[in-house]
N, C-alpha and C positions, 0 to 999 in steps of 0.2 A: 587598167588604171584609170582612175577619174581623171589625174593628168598623167600624162605621157611620164615614163620615168626620164629623170635627167642623167647626163652624162657625169658627169658630176655626182660475314663470315661466318659469310663470317659476322658472328654477333656484333662486333665491333666495328663493322665497315658498311656502309649504304649498300643496300641489297643489288643495286643496279651497276655496281663495279667490281671488275675482278681484278684478284692479286696478281702483280706482274710475276711473269715465270722468271727462274733465276739461271737457267743455264743454255738456252737458244741463242742463236744470232738474230741480229733485230730485224733484218731482212726476212729471214723465216717465220718469226714471230708476226711480222706486217702482213705476211700474205697468208697466213693459217689462220687469222681470227677474224671475228665479223663486229664492227663495232655497235656500240648500243646506238640507237636512234635519236638521243636529244644531246648531241654534241653542245648545242649553243647551251643548254643548261649550265653544264659543267664549264664552260667557257664564263658566262656569267658569274659561277661562284668564284672563279679566278681572279674575275677581272673588278671582285667587289670584297669589301673587308669581312670578314668572315664573323665579326659581332654588330657591326655599326651597320653594315650594307653600304658605305661609302665608297666609290668608284676609286680605283687604283690607275684608272687610265682615263685621258683626256675625251669628251663626249663624241668626237668624232671617230676616233681610233675604237673605242670602246663599240659603238653602233654599226661600223664596218666588220668587225670581229663576229660580233653574233649574227650578220647578216650571213658572212662567210660559213658560219656554224650551220645556220640553216639550210644554205644550200648544200653543205656536207648531208645534212638531215635527208634530203630529199632524194640527194644520189643512191644511198642507202635503203630508200624507199622504192628504189628502182625505178625513178620516173624521169630523171635527168642524167647527164653525163657532159664533160668537158672536153673541148679541145680546141687549140689555136686560138685561145681568148674568147671563145663564144661556149653559150648553154645551149645543149641541145635537149629539148622537151619531148619526150616520148607519150605520144596521145594514148595509147595502149600499155595498161601495167596496172600492177595493183593500187588499188584507192587507198592512199593515207588513210591511218584511222585516228591520228594526231589532227588536231583540228587547225593547228596553226601551219602544219605542213600542207592539210589540205587546201587552207585559204590561197596559201603561196601558188601552189601549183595552179589552181585555178587561176589567179591573176596570170600567171606567166603563160597559161594554154590560151586565154584571152588576148592576148599581147603578141602574138607570133612574130610581127616584124621588129620585136627588141630581141636580139640575141645576144649579144656583147656580154661578157661576164663583169664588166666593170659595171654597166650600165642597170643590173639587176644587182650588183652588190649596192650599189649608189642609191637606189630605188629602195630594197630594202631595210638600209640601214636607217631611213625616216621614220620607220615604226618598230625596228627590232627591238630596242630597248624595253619600250612598255608592253608589248605582245609576249616576247620572253618572259618578263617578269609577271604577267599575268596568266599564262602558262604555267610557270612557277607556282604561282599563289593558289590555282586550282590542283597542282598535286599536293599541297602541303609544305611547300619547301622555303616558300616566302610568305609574309604577312604585310599586309599596308598599315603604315603607321604615320602619323601628322609629326613633321621632323620640321627642325628649326625653331627661331624664337617667335613669338607670339605676332612681330609686326613684319614677318617674312616667313609664315606656315607654308608648307609644302606637303604633298604628299608622297612618301617615299615606300621602299619595300626593305625589310629587313630578315634575315634567316630565321625562321622557326628553331632551328637546331644547329648550333654554332660548330659542332663535331663534323656535322653533314657539310656543312659550309664551307669547312677549313679543309674536308678531305681531300677535292681534286687537288689544291695548291700542295698541301703536305705529302700528297702521293707523288705529285710530278716533279717535285722539286726534291726529293729523296733519290727518286728514282735516277734523275739526272746527276746528283751529285756522288751518288754511290755505284755509277756505271752499270745499273739493272737494266734488263731487257724491258721493253712496253709493248704492250698491246697496240694495235693499229689505234684503237679510239685515243690512246694517251701520245701517241706519235701526231696524230691529226693536231691535237691540243696543244703539243709543242709548236706546230706549225702556226698555230692561231695567235701563239705567245709570242714566237718569233718576229713575225712580220706585222705585229700589233704594237712592238717594242715594248712588250711586257716582262719581256726575259731578263732585263736589267733588273727589274724587282724582285722577280722570281728568284734568281739566283744571286742575288745581292752578297757579299761574303763568299762566294763560291770559287774554287780554284778555276783555272784556265781551263782545263780537263772536262770540267761540267759545262761549260759554253761550248767548247768545240763537241762535244758528246750531242749536245741539243741541235747543233748546225748538220753533223753528219746523218743523225736521227731523221730529219726532215727531208736532207737529200736523198734519203735511202728510200722515201715513200714512192709509190708507183708513179710513172711520169703523168697520171690523169690527174694529179692532186697541184703538179709542181704550176700551172697555167692559172690555177683559183689562187693559189696562195701567193704567187708573183703578182697578180692583180691588186690583191690585198694589200701587199706591202705597198705597190706602187700607190694606191689611194692613199693609205695611211703617210705615207712619205710626203705625199703632195700637200695632206692637210696640217702636216707638221709645218712644212715649208712656209706655206701661206700663215698660218699663226705667228711663227716667227717675224715673216716680213711686214706684217699686218700692224 
């Protein structure tokens, strides 16, 4: 690091998403399927309005959620694992084909003295928003656009296709509200939603059972994910508290 990380159909659906199964227990589904490699992309869509691209989360929670999604991707690339609040980086393993995953892995390999999950969440959060948006723009999912009035112009990103952008939100919301089974990819997304406090918006107006379903599914994730999500929740909670008392 330039500076050490601070502690602190199917034709109607995007091709990379799989439809949820209908009659298998959640734990079996979680254990039997392999998540797609770009979890952070779907979380980006979840955390932004599908038409305007405006964020649904405050900045720190959004950045930390994206950082956690990127760490999840590196786990599925076979290069890192999580245990007892630490990230273990494997020097031998497949080389990520995704440029962003490759860049993060190179940084982690270059900084072996930094091993705690919270440190890497905090460090990656400083650039995760822009980097994930750039990756999605290169994939044709987002496009740069000048936003705001003339006296406060800024460059932002908006979805290139509203239906594609809305699909993760609609899929996860309906699965939870209708008590459907989820693939592990969507359970991990549910974990990011829950621990960034995006669940309040996602399940607005939903019955209590949908919120309980969300918590139960996240609890049923394999133990390796619990530490990462717990660190994410603690970091977001600290940011919320700091914001309220500042």
